[in-house]
C-alpha positions as CSV (number, residue, x, y, z in Angstrom):
1,M,17.7,14.9,12.6
2,P,15.2,17.8,12.2
3,V,13.7,19.2,15.4
4,F,10.3,17.5,14.8
5,E,11.7,14.0,15.1
6,M,13.5,11.8,17.6
7,P,17.2,10.9,17.0
8,L,17.9,8.4,14.3
9,E,19.4,5.9,16.8
10,S,16.2,6.0,18.8
11,M,14.1,5.4,15.6
12,K,16.1,2.2,14.9
13,T,14.5,0.6,18.0
14,Y,11.2,2.6,18.1
15,P,8.3,0.1,18.7
16,G,5.5,2.5,17.6
17,S,2.9,4.4,19.7
18,S,-0.4,3.0,18.3
19,P,-2.1,0.1,20.0
20,C,-2.1,-3.4,18.4
21,P,-5.3,-5.5,18.8
22,E,-4.9,-9.0,20.3
23,N,-7.0,-10.4,17.5
24,I,-5.2,-8.6,14.6
25,D,-4.3,-11.9,12.9
26,V,-7.8,-13.3,13.3
27,Y,-9.2,-10.2,11.8
28,W,-6.9,-10.3,8.7
29,D,-7.1,-14.1,8.3
30,R,-10.9,-13.8,8.2
31,A,-10.6,-10.9,5.7
32,I,-8.3,-12.9,3.4
33,R,-10.8,-15.8,3.4
34,E,-13.5,-13.4,2.4
35,M,-11.3,-12.1,-0.4
36,K,-10.5,-15.6,-1.7
37,A,-14.1,-16.7,-1.7
38,I,-14.9,-14.0,-4.3
39,D,-15.3,-14.9,-8.0
40,P,-13.1,-12.0,-9.3
41,E,-14.6,-12.2,-12.8
42,V,-11.4,-10.9,-14.4
43,Q,-11.9,-8.9,-17.6
44,L,-9.0,-7.8,-19.9
45,L,-9.7,-5.2,-22.6
46,P,-7.1,-4.2,-25.1
47,A,-5.9,-0.7,-24.3
48,E,-5.9,2.2,-26.7
49,F,-2.2,2.7,-25.8
50,T,0.1,0.5,-27.8
51,C,3.7,-0.4,-27.6
52,P,5.9,-2.5,-30.0
53,Y,7.3,-4.7,-27.2
54,A,4.3,-5.0,-24.8
55,D,0.6,-5.8,-24.8
56,C,-1.4,-3.4,-22.8
57,Y,-4.8,-4.1,-21.2
58,H,-7.4,-2.5,-19.1
59,M,-8.0,-5.0,-16.3
60,Y,-11.1,-5.2,-14.1
61,Y,-11.8,-7.6,-11.2
62,T,-14.4,-7.9,-8.4
63,G,-13.1,-7.1,-5.0
64,V,-14.6,-7.4,-1.5
65,G,-18.1,-6.0,-1.2
66,G,-18.7,-6.4,-4.9
67,A,-16.7,-3.4,-6.1
68,R,-15.2,-3.6,-9.6
69,I,-11.5,-2.7,-9.3
70,Y,-9.4,-1.4,-12.2
71,A,-5.7,-1.9,-13.0
72,K,-3.5,-1.3,-15.9
73,L,-1.8,-4.5,-17.1
74,V,1.2,-4.8,-19.3
75,K,2.6,-8.0,-20.6
76,P,5.9,-8.4,-22.6
77,K,5.5,-9.7,-26.1
78,K,8.6,-11.9,-25.6
79,R,7.9,-14.2,-22.7
80,S,10.1,-16.7,-20.9
81,E,8.9,-20.3,-21.3
82,A,9.7,-20.7,-17.6
83,G,7.4,-17.9,-16.7
84,C,7.9,-14.2,-16.4
85,P,8.6,-12.3,-13.2
86,A,6.0,-9.7,-12.3
87,V,5.5,-6.5,-10.3
88,V,2.5,-4.8,-8.9
89,L,2.5,-1.0,-8.5
90,F,0.6,1.2,-6.1
91,H,-0.1,5.0,-6.3
92,G,-0.1,7.9,-3.9
93,Y,-3.1,9.1,-2.0
94,S,-5.9,10.6,-4.1
95,M,-4.1,9.8,-7.3
96,D,-4.4,7.0,-9.9
97,S,-2.3,4.3,-11.6
98,G,-0.6,6.8,-13.8
99,D,0.6,6.6,-17.4
100,W,1.4,3.4,-19.2
101,H,4.9,4.8,-19.8
102,G,5.9,4.2,-16.2
103,M,5.3,0.5,-16.5
104,L,7.2,0.0,-19.8
105,P,10.7,-0.4,-18.4
106,Y,9.5,-3.5,-16.6
107,A,7.8,-4.9,-19.7
108,A,11.0,-4.2,-21.7
109,A,12.9,-6.3,-19.0
110,G,10.5,-9.2,-19.4
111,F,8.2,-8.5,-16.5
112,V,4.4,-8.6,-16.4
113,A,3.4,-5.3,-14.6
114,A,0.0,-4.3,-13.1
115,A,-0.9,-0.9,-11.5
116,M,-4.0,-0.6,-9.4
117,D,-6.4,2.3,-9.1
118,C,-7.6,2.6,-5.5
119,R,-11.3,2.6,-5.1
120,G,-12.8,6.1,-4.6
121,Q,-9.7,8.0,-5.6
122,G,-8.4,9.4,-8.9
123,G,-8.9,6.4,-11.2
124,R,-11.5,4.0,-12.6
125,S,-12.1,1.7,-9.6
126,E,-15.6,1.6,-8.1
127,D,-16.3,2.9,-4.6
128,I,-19.6,1.4,-3.5
129,G,-19.8,3.4,-0.3
130,G,-22.5,2.5,2.1
131,V,-21.2,3.7,5.5
132,R,-22.5,6.1,8.1
133,G,-20.5,9.2,9.1
134,N,-18.2,11.6,7.2
135,T,-17.6,10.8,3.6
136,L,-16.8,14.3,2.4
137,H,-13.2,13.4,2.2
138,G,-10.8,11.1,4.1
139,H,-10.3,7.4,3.4
140,I,-8.5,6.7,6.7
141,I,-11.7,7.5,8.7
142,R,-14.2,6.1,6.2
143,G,-16.3,3.5,8.0
144,L,-14.8,4.3,11.5
145,E,-18.2,4.8,13.1
146,E,-19.3,1.2,12.2
147,G,-16.2,-0.5,13.4
148,P,-13.1,-2.3,12.0
149,E,-15.0,-4.4,9.5
150,K,-16.2,-1.3,7.7
151,L,-12.9,0.6,7.4
152,L,-12.4,1.5,3.8
153,F,-8.7,0.7,3.9
154,R,-9.5,-2.8,4.9
155,S,-11.1,-3.2,1.4
156,I,-8.2,-1.3,-0.3
157,Y,-5.6,-3.5,1.3
158,L,-7.5,-6.6,0.2
159,D,-7.8,-5.1,-3.4
160,A,-4.0,-4.8,-3.4
161,A,-3.4,-8.4,-2.2
162,Q,-6.0,-9.7,-4.6
163,L,-4.4,-8.1,-7.5
164,A,-1.1,-9.7,-6.6
165,G,-2.7,-13.1,-6.4
166,L,-4.5,-12.6,-9.8
167,V,-1.2,-11.7,-11.4
168,M,0.5,-14.7,-9.8
169,A,-2.3,-16.9,-11.3
170,M,-1.7,-15.7,-14.9
171,P,-0.2,-18.6,-17.0
172,E,2.7,-16.5,-18.2
173,V,3.8,-15.5,-14.7
174,D,6.1,-17.3,-12.4
175,E,4.3,-16.9,-9.0
176,N,7.6,-17.3,-7.2
177,R,9.1,-14.1,-8.7
178,V,6.7,-11.3,-7.9
179,G,7.4,-8.0,-6.3
180,A,5.5,-4.9,-5.2
181,F,6.4,-1.2,-4.9
182,G,5.0,2.3,-4.6
183,G,5.5,5.6,-2.8
184,S,3.5,7.3,0.0
185,Q,0.1,5.6,0.0
186,G,1.6,3.4,-2.6
187,G,4.4,2.5,-0.1
188,G,1.7,1.7,2.5
189,L,-0.2,-0.5,0.0
190,T,3.1,-2.2,-0.8
191,L,3.5,-3.1,2.9
192,A,-0.2,-4.2,3.0
193,C,0.1,-6.3,-0.1
194,A,3.2,-8.1,1.1
195,S,1.6,-8.6,4.5
196,L,-1.5,-10.2,3.1
197,E,0.0,-12.1,0.2
198,P,2.9,-14.1,1.6
199,R,4.2,-15.2,-1.8
200,I,5.4,-11.7,-2.6
201,Q,9.2,-12.0,-2.9
202,R,10.3,-8.4,-3.2
203,C,8.8,-5.4,-1.4
204,A,10.0,-1.8,-2.0
205,P,7.9,0.8,-0.1
206,Q,9.0,4.4,-0.4
207,Y,8.1,6.7,2.6
208,P,5.0,4.6,3.3
209,F,1.8,6.2,4.5
210,L,-0.7,4.7,7.0
211,C,1.8,3.8,9.7
212,D,1.6,4.6,13.4
213,F,-1.5,6.9,13.5
214,K,-1.1,7.8,17.1
215,R,2.4,9.0,16.6
216,I,1.1,11.4,14.0
217,G,-1.3,12.9,16.5
218,N,1.3,13.0,19.2
219,M,3.6,15.0,16.9
220,D,0.8,17.4,15.9
221,L,1.3,16.4,12.3
222,N,-2.4,15.6,11.5
223,V,-2.1,17.8,8.4
224,D,-1.9,17.2,4.7
225,A,-2.6,13.5,4.1
226,Y,-3.4,12.9,7.7
227,S,-5.6,16.0,8.2
228,E,-8.8,13.9,8.3
229,I,-7.8,12.5,11.7
230,K,-7.8,16.0,13.2
231,E,-11.0,16.7,11.3
232,W,-12.7,13.7,12.8
233,F,-11.9,14.9,16.3
234,R,-13.0,18.5,15.6
235,R,-16.3,17.2,14.2
236,F,-17.2,14.3,16.4
237,D,-15.0,14.3,19.5
238,P,-13.7,17.8,20.3
239,H,-12.9,16.8,23.9
240,H,-11.1,13.5,22.9
241,M,-13.5,11.5,25.1
242,R,-13.4,8.7,22.4
243,E,-9.7,8.9,21.6
244,N,-8.9,5.4,22.8
245,E,-11.8,4.0,20.8
246,F,-10.7,5.9,17.8
247,Y,-7.1,4.6,17.8
248,N,-8.1,1.1,18.7
249,T,-10.4,0.9,15.7
250,L,-7.7,2.4,13.3
251,S,-5.2,0.0,14.7
252,Y,-6.6,-2.8,12.5
253,I,-5.4,-0.9,9.4
254,D,-2.2,0.5,11.0
255,L,0.5,-1.0,8.9
256,Q,3.0,-1.3,11.8
257,N,0.6,-3.9,13.1
258,L,0.6,-5.9,9.8
259,A,4.4,-5.7,9.0
260,K,5.3,-8.7,11.1
261,R,3.5,-10.8,8.5
262,I,5.8,-9.8,5.7
263,K,8.0,-12.6,4.3
264,A,9.3,-10.7,1.3
265,Q,12.8,-9.3,1.1
266,T,12.2,-5.6,1.8
267,L,13.9,-2.4,0.6
268,M,12.4,0.6,2.4
269,I,13.2,4.1,1.2
270,T,12.9,6.8,3.9
271,A,13.4,10.6,3.8
272,L,14.5,11.9,7.2
273,M,13.0,15.4,6.6
274,D,9.6,14.0,5.8
275,T,6.8,15.9,7.6
276,I,4.0,14.2,5.6
277,C,4.9,10.6,6.6
278,P,7.4,11.2,9.5
279,P,10.3,8.8,9.5
280,S,9.6,7.5,13.0
281,T,6.2,6.2,11.7
282,Q,8.0,4.4,8.9
283,F,10.5,2.9,11.3
284,A,7.6,1.6,13.5
285,A,6.7,-0.6,10.6
286,Y,10.2,-1.4,9.4
287,N,11.3,-2.5,12.9
288,K,8.6,-5.2,13.0
289,I,9.5,-6.8,9.6
290,G,11.2,-10.1,10.4
291,A,12.3,-10.9,6.8
292,E,15.5,-9.9,5.2
293,K,15.4,-6.1,4.9
294,N,17.4,-2.9,4.3
295,M,16.6,0.8,4.6
296,L,17.9,3.4,2.2
297,L,18.0,6.8,3.9
298,Y,17.8,10.2,2.3
299,H,19.1,12.5,5.0
300,D,18.3,15.9,3.5
301,F,15.0,15.2,1.7
302,G,11.3,15.3,2.6
303,H,8.2,13.9,1.0
304,E,9.4,14.6,-2.6
305,Y,11.3,13.3,-5.5
306,L,14.2,11.2,-4.3
307,P,17.0,11.1,-6.8
308,G,18.1,7.6,-7.8
309,S,15.3,5.9,-5.8
310,S,13.4,4.6,-8.9
311,D,16.7,3.3,-10.3
312,R,17.4,1.5,-7.0
313,V,14.0,-0.1,-6.9
314,F,14.3,-1.2,-10.6
315,E,17.7,-2.9,-9.8
316,F,16.1,-4.5,-6.7
317,M,13.3,-5.9,-8.7
318,M,15.6,-7.0,-11.5
319,E,17.2,-9.5,-9.1
320,L,14.0,-11.5,-9.4
């Protein structure tokens, strides 16, 4: 292991450093009820991009708080009468749903595929804002000053679960054969989606973000994607007088605290030299998953392209 991390054997039993609220399930069950009460007003518009074996659509739906959320949607032209399997894809922090091309292997294999744009990031989804405090940059801390109900990632997690449910409800989809995957933030949203939508059958997060926030601070790795945590303390609490309050609020969106809800068969892909999303933070979530699971380790890689990982995820999803 690199010098910045604990030994691998210790990570295999590491329980996480961040607190877990006693009412975490009440909080998320209430959030799910809020999400399900929304009329999503789904709109499908034919995309400019065309493919001989797939129909491509711009998909819009209404998420919590009234924001219109965007996703790319691809449906195979040849569809099983018994219903198609499906996958939902999630992108990295600050990015977007990517090119249509990345979804086409799944369409060619007979899958319906949907890729969401996170609100307020690089794509077309709507960020309706409306919180006090810093909004210059940093989605982890957005809404922190107003408490757990206003955290932006609460809404983004629900957007992910809502998309999965909408895909499952499509007449051409077999709701019992749906998977989710993504890397970095996309890996985190994969965990969130599978935690909040229990019908997800396959879950393949790659070096997931948004796990074990306090461990990040303890390792002095509040840089890059996590730099906003250090920025919050520098701006608003330079003496760390509110540190417990800070981590207690973030604990509601800490994915190690949601992972116990996952029922999907899980393949987690972890790079042991990752200083962006340290492997111990990923193990904190992985160790709490009670469903069938496996971890694929890349010993000499960091937060980067992992050779063969996309192929392994494709094979894993093909088992649907």
